[in-house]
Every structure is written in structure tokens, then in C-alpha cells.
C-alpha positions as CSV (number, residue, x, y, z in Angstrom):
1,M,0.2,0.2,0.0
2,S,1.2,3.5,-0.8
3,S,2.0,6.1,1.8
4,R,1.8,9.8,1.2
5,E,2.8,12.6,3.4
6,A,1.2,16.2,3.2
7,S,2.9,19.0,5.5
8,C,2.7,22.8,5.9
9,S,4.7,25.1,4.7
10,C,6.8,25.1,7.5
11,G,7.2,21.5,8.0
12,N,5.6,21.5,11.4
13,L,2.5,19.9,10.9
14,R,1.9,16.8,8.8
15,V,-0.3,14.7,7.7
16,S,0.5,10.7,6.6
17,C,-1.9,8.9,4.6
18,E,-1.9,5.5,3.8
19,G,-2.7,4.4,0.3
20,D,-5.2,6.3,-2.2
21,P,-7.5,8.8,-1.3
22,R,-11.1,7.9,-1.8
23,Y,-12.0,11.0,-4.1
24,V,-10.2,13.9,-5.1
25,L,-12.6,17.1,-5.8
26,A,-12.0,20.9,-6.6
27,C,-14.3,23.3,-4.6
28,H,-15.2,26.8,-5.9
29,C,-17.4,28.2,-2.8
30,L,-16.4,31.7,-1.6
31,D,-15.4,30.3,1.6
32,C,-12.7,27.4,-0.1
33,Q,-11.5,30.6,-2.3
34,R,-10.9,32.6,1.0
35,R,-8.7,29.9,2.9
36,T,-7.0,29.1,-0.2
37,G,-6.1,32.6,-1.2
38,S,-6.7,31.2,-4.8
39,V,-10.0,31.2,-7.2
40,F,-10.6,27.5,-5.7
41,G,-9.5,24.7,-3.2
42,V,-8.4,20.9,-4.0
43,S,-9.3,18.6,-1.7
44,A,-8.0,14.8,-1.1
45,Y,-10.9,12.8,1.0
46,F,-9.4,9.8,2.9
47,R,-11.3,7.8,5.5
48,E,-10.1,8.8,9.0
49,A,-8.4,5.5,9.5
50,Q,-6.0,6.3,6.8
51,I,-5.0,9.5,8.3
52,T,-2.2,10.3,11.0
53,S,-1.7,13.8,12.0
54,S,1.9,14.9,13.9
55,G,2.8,18.5,15.2
56,A,1.3,21.4,16.7
57,S,-2.2,22.4,15.3
58,K,-5.3,24.8,15.9
59,I,-8.6,24.2,14.7
60,F,-10.8,27.1,13.1
61,V,-14.5,26.0,13.1
62,R,-16.8,28.1,10.7
63,D,-20.3,27.3,9.0
64,G,-20.1,25.7,5.2
65,Q,-22.3,27.7,2.6
66,D,-24.6,24.8,3.2
67,G,-24.7,25.7,6.7
68,R,-23.0,22.9,8.2
69,K,-19.7,22.8,10.3
70,L,-16.4,22.5,9.1
71,Q,-13.1,21.9,11.5
72,I,-10.2,23.2,10.4
73,R,-6.6,22.1,11.5
74,F,-4.5,24.7,10.5
75,C,-0.2,25.2,11.6
76,P,0.1,27.8,14.6
77,E,3.2,28.4,13.5
78,C,3.0,29.2,9.1
79,G,-0.6,29.5,8.9
80,T,-1.4,26.7,6.3
81,S,-4.9,25.5,6.3
82,L,-3.6,21.7,6.1
83,Y,-6.4,19.2,6.9
84,W,-10.4,19.4,8.1
85,T,-13.3,17.2,8.5
86,L,-16.7,18.1,7.6
87,D,-20.2,17.9,9.1
88,I,-21.4,16.3,5.7
89,R,-18.7,13.8,5.2
90,P,-18.7,11.9,8.3
91,G,-15.6,9.4,8.6
92,F,-13.9,11.1,6.3
93,V,-10.7,13.5,6.3
94,G,-10.1,16.3,3.6
95,V,-6.1,17.0,3.2
96,A,-5.3,20.1,1.0
97,A,-3.8,18.6,-1.9
98,G,-1.1,21.2,-3.0
99,A,0.3,20.0,0.7
100,F,1.3,17.1,-0.9
101,A,3.9,18.8,-3.6
102,D,3.6,16.2,-5.6
103,P,2.9,17.0,-9.5
104,N,1.9,13.4,-10.5
105,F,-1.2,13.7,-7.6
106,P,-4.4,12.5,-8.9
107,A,-6.2,15.2,-11.0
108,P,-10.0,16.2,-9.2
109,A,-13.0,14.2,-10.1
110,H,-15.6,16.3,-9.2
111,S,-16.1,19.9,-9.4
112,L,-18.6,21.6,-6.5
113,W,-19.5,25.2,-6.0
114,E,-19.7,25.8,-9.4
115,Q,-22.2,28.4,-8.9
116,S,-19.1,30.8,-7.7
117,R,-16.5,29.1,-9.9
118,H,-14.6,31.5,-11.9
119,A,-15.5,31.3,-16.1
120,W,-12.0,30.9,-17.1
121,I,-11.6,27.7,-14.7
122,N,-11.9,24.6,-16.8
123,F,-10.5,20.6,-16.2
124,A,-8.7,18.8,-18.8
125,Q,-9.8,15.4,-17.5
126,P,-13.3,14.5,-17.2
127,T,-15.2,16.0,-13.8
128,T,-18.5,15.4,-12.4
129,H,-19.7,19.2,-12.4
130,L,-22.1,20.3,-9.5
131,D,-23.5,24.1,-9.0
132,R,-23.6,23.2,-5.3
133,Q,-22.7,20.7,-2.4
134,P,-24.5,17.4,-3.5
135,D,-26.3,16.1,0.1
């Protein structure tokens, strides 16, 4: 089984992930745009049992655009938001795909909250397109 490691910018907060992500998605919601400072966020979701974290973290809890809670773990040193749990996805942990620093990381298969997608964003690979978060 393959193992992947994601880390924050300073390297103090890390997540080891055993196996492949269950799914990878691009989220265009306004909150992900603000969280990443980019026009969308790319998340890799693993089952909780696949994840081991190390290093100090702080938690920021916020409401998602669908009204459900997100618990975002970030590094208290560099501020990188590295991984999170969502009420809508119990048993899964989302990890910032860019934090793996792997140009061969799997591409998003799903694109969510496209109602706030920047018009110039297009994915080359086949992707499921959804205006909102599915229930």
C-alpha cells in the first residue's frame, strides 16, 4: 500500500496518508476561495483510519455555505490550513492536495460549488460538475 505525506509550509504540521484518496475534488465555494487565497481549493478525502497527523495544530470552526460545520486544522506557526473534517462527510478527512507537493497527485474527479466558479476555469480531465454541494 502506498503512503503519502502532506505538510504545512514550515513542516511542523504533517499528515501521513496510507493508500489512495477515496476521492479528490475541486471546490469553488467562496469560503474555499478565501481559505486558499486562490480561485478554488483542491481536497483529497481519505477515510479517518488512513490518516495520522503529527505536530501542533489549531482548529478553526466555520459554517460551510450549506450551513454545516467544518473543523479546519492549521499550523499555528505558518498558518497553513492542512486538513479538515466536515459534518457532511463523517468518517472522512480532507487534506489540501497541494500540501502533498506532488505534481503527479490525482486530478479532481468532481468540481463543486460551480455557481461561484471563475468562468475561465476548465479542467482537461473528465470531471463531474455540480452547482452546489450534493447531499
